N, C-alpha and C positions, 0 to 999 in steps of 0.2 A: 166531424163526427156525428153530426146531427142529420137525420134524414129530412128528405124534403118534407117541410111542415107548412106549406103555404096555406094562408087563410082562404076561405071560400065564400064569405059573405061580403057584399058590397056595402061598406059602412061609411064611405066617404061622404062628406057634406055636399060636394058638387057632383052632379050626375055625370056619368060617362056617356059618350055619344053612342048611338045605336050601333054604329059600325064596329067599334072596339068591343062592345058587349057581345054582339053576335059572333065575332071572330073568336072571342074567348070561350063562349059557350060551345062553339064548334070544335074547340081544341086546335084552332089554326093560330099557332103561337106567333109566327112571323107577321101575319096580318094584324094580330092584336097589338104587336109592338109598333108597327107602322101607324096604324090608325089611332092607337092610344096616344102616341106622341103628337100626331097631327091635331087631335082634338084638344090636347093640352089642358085638360082639367085635372083636378086632384084625383078623382076616381079613375080617369082614363090612364093617367100616369102610373097609378098603382097596378092597373091591369097590364100595362106595358112591362112594368118591372116583374110582375108575377110570370108573365109569358116568357121573359128572358130566363128566369130561374128554372122554368120547366124545360126550356131548350138546353140549358147548361146541365141540369141534373139528369135528364132522361134521353137526350138525343145527341150528346156530345162525347166524343172519345178522346179528344185532345185537351190536356190539362190547361194549357195556356189559353185556349179559346174559352174553356169553361170559366176560368178566372176573369177573362175580359168581359164575358157576358154577365157575370155576377157584379163586376164593378159598374157596368153601365146600368144594371138594374138598381144598384144602390143609389146611383145618381138620380134616377127617376123617383125613388122613394124619398130621397133628400129634398128634391124639388117639391114633392107633395107635402112633406112635413114643414117646409119653409112657409108654405101657403096656409097650412092647417096643422099647427103643431099638436093639437089634441086628437088628431085622427088615429083611432085605435088600429085600424087595419094597416095604415102606413107604418106605425110604430112596430107592429108585429112583423110585417114583411121586411122592414129594415133589419130587425134582429135575425130573421131567417137568412137574409143575405149574408150577414156577418157569420152566421153559423156555417154557411157554405164555404166561406173563406177559411174558417177555422178547420173545416174538414179537409179542404184541398191543400192547405199549407201546414197542417198539423200544429196550428197555433194555439198554445195553451192559454195565453193571455186573451186571445179572441174568444175562446170557448168560455172563459170565465165572464167576459163581458156579455156574451149572449145570455148566460144564466141570469145575470143581474138585470138585464133588459126584460127578459120574460117575467121574472119575479116582480119587477116594478109594474109591468102591465097587469099582471094578475092581482096585485094589491089594489090597484085602482079599478079593476073590472073583474071581480071574482066570479061573475056569472058568464064570462066569456069562455065557452067550451074550447075554442081554438088555442088559447094560451095555455090552458091546462094540458091539452094534448101536446103542445109544443114542449112544455116542461117535461112531460112524460117521455117524449122522444129524446130530449136532451140527456136525461139521466140514463135511460136504457141504452142510447147510442154511445154514450161515453164509456159505460161498462163493457159493451160489446167490442168497442174499439181498442181499449187499453187494458181491460181486465179490472176486476173488482178492487184490487188493492190500490193500484195507481189511480184509478178513477175516484176512489173514495178519499185517498189521502191528498192527492194533488188538486182534484177538481171539486170534491165534495159530492160526487155523483153516487147515488145509492139505489139499489133495486126496490126496496120498500117505497121510496119516494116515487119511482117510476110507476109502481102499481097504484099508489094513491092518486097520482095526477091523472093517469089514464082512466081510473075508475070514475073520477069526478067529471072528466070530459065526456065519458059515455053517459053518465047520469044527466048531464046538461043537454046533450045532443045525441040521443041513442040511435037516431036514424041517419047519421052522417057517415057515408061510406068510408071517407078517408080516415077517420079516427079508428074505426075497426081494422082497416087494412094496415095502417101504420103500426098499431099495437100488435097485430098478428105477426107482421114482418119482424118487428123488434123482438118479440118473444122467440121466434125461430132463429133469429140471428144470435141470440144469447145462448140458446140450448135446444138441441133437437128434441129433448124430452118434453118440451113445451108444446109438442104437436097437438095433443088433445085440446088444450086451451085455445090454441090458434084456430083449430077447426071450429070450436064452439063460437068464437068471435065472428067467424065468417059465415056461420049458418044464417040463412035468410038474406044474404047480401044481394042476391038477384032481385029481390023485391024492393030494395031501397032505391029511392029516386036519386039521380045524379043531377045536381043543380047547374053544373057547368062542365067545361071540357076537362078541367083538372079532376073534379070528382069522378067523371066518367073514366078517365085514365086510371085512377086509383081503384075504381070498382073493377075494371078489367084485370088489374093486377091481383086483386083479391080473389077473383074467380079463378085465375091461373093457379094461385097458391092453394086455394080450396081443392082444386082438382088434384094437385100434387099430394096434398094431405090425404085425400080420399083413397089414393093408391096404396097407402099404408107404409111407404118407405120414408122414414123420418130423415134419413141422410139426404135423400133426393129432394125432399120437401125443404130442408134447410138450404140446400144449394139453390133451389128456386127462389126462396125468400131473399137470399143474398144477391141473386141476379137482379131482383126487382128493386133494390135500393137505389137511391140517387147516387150518381157517379160510379155505378158498377161497371160502366163501359171503359172507364179510365184506368189504365194499368201503369 
């Protein structure tokens, strides 16, 4: 039930090799997986895992294959964490991978585990914009998936908390394309009447730098959604937003 929330900063202690970094920056996910595992550093394994999550979320239409990709990504994050337990990016990506499993399997227990992990990371690293955005996505995605009542009573997910988390993420990193795009997509997924807010979030997106292939992909998504919003058809814009979500290809 959580959208693809992958982190975009290389925070690992051990540097990734040039090959895996270049592949990830180019959005060449398959090569990033291959080279990241071959380099076998903490940072390169994180890149390999992130690349697999990107393939699973945005290039895969078969549910079983998506789950297999998520599982192998988790193994890469687990290996990275075994070597560097305090690595923030590995912790965050591990939680994102579990969130993907929760979405694909509709696992309530998994979803609750994801929230606990995100909140634990936030408590230790309150200046990390990515974990604030991840929590915003968790609350908004849960409500969009199961509705306000069930999301609130079963999971503790709330729209005001989504708003607070995304606001803090934007305050900490106002020029990160992915945060703006994820927030806009979530708003449109929740309610087509959020179109004016989503359009405001995406204003100026063209001028924001994309630091890697994932940010570039999200930037393109934001541009597509902005174009749909500019046409003034809120229903069509909502359909576009939902098409852009992770795992939208899986039926």
